[in-house]
C-alpha positions in Angstrom: -2.3 -3.9 -14.7 0.2 -2.4 -12.4 -2.0 0.4 -11.1 -4.8 -2.0 -10.5 -2.7 -4.3 -8.4 -1.5 -1.3 -6.3 -4.9 -0.2 -5.6 -5.9 -3.5 -4.6 -2.9 -4.1 -2.4 -3.2 -0.8 -0.7 -7.0 -1.3 -0.2 -6.3 -4.9 1.4 -3.7 -3.4 3.7 -5.8 -0.8 4.8 -8.9 -2.7 5.6 -6.6 -5.6 7.2 -4.8 -3.1 9.5 -8.2 -1.3 10.5 -9.7 -4.8 11.6 -6.4 -5.7 13.4 -6.6 -2.4 15.1 -9.9 -2.9 16.1 -9.7 -6.6 17.2 -6.0 -7.3 18.2 -4.0 -4.2 19.2 -4.7 -0.7 18.5 -1.1 -0.2 17.4 -2.1 -1.8 14.0 -3.6 1.8 13.3 -0.1 2.8 12.7 0.3 0.7 9.8 -2.9 2.2 8.4 -1.2 5.6 8.6 1.8 4.4 7.0 -0.1 3.0 4.0 -2.0 6.2 3.6 1.1 8.4 3.9 2.9 6.4 1.1 -0.4 6.9 -1.1 0.0 10.7 -0.4 3.7 10.6 -1.0 3.4 8.7 -4.4 0.7 11.1 -5.6 3.0 14.2 -5.0 6.4 12.7 -6.2 4.9 10.3 -8.9 7.2 7.4 -7.4 5.8 4.5 -5.7 8.0 1.7 -4.0 5.2 -0.9 -4.6 5.3 -0.2 -8.2 8.9 -0.7 -8.5 8.6 -4.1 -6.3 5.9 -5.3 -8.6 7.7 -4.4 -11.9 10.5 -6.7 -10.7 8.3 -9.5 -9.5 6.5 -9.6 -12.9 9.6 -8.5 -14.8 7.5 -5.7 -16.5 9.7 -3.1 -18.3 8.7 0.4 -18.6 
C-alpha cells in the first residue's frame, strides 16, 4: 500500500510541477528536479522520507 501511495504522490507532483512550469512560472521545474532527485536518492539509499511520513500518518508499523 505504501509503495503505491509513494508512486502516486511522486507522479502527481511531477505532472503538477511540469504543468505549473509550463503555464505559471518556469521556476516550478526546480520542484520536478527535486522530486526526481529524491526518487533517485531513495533507490540508492533504500530510504524515503515520504515513506516515513506516510507510515506516521497511517500509523503503520514495519
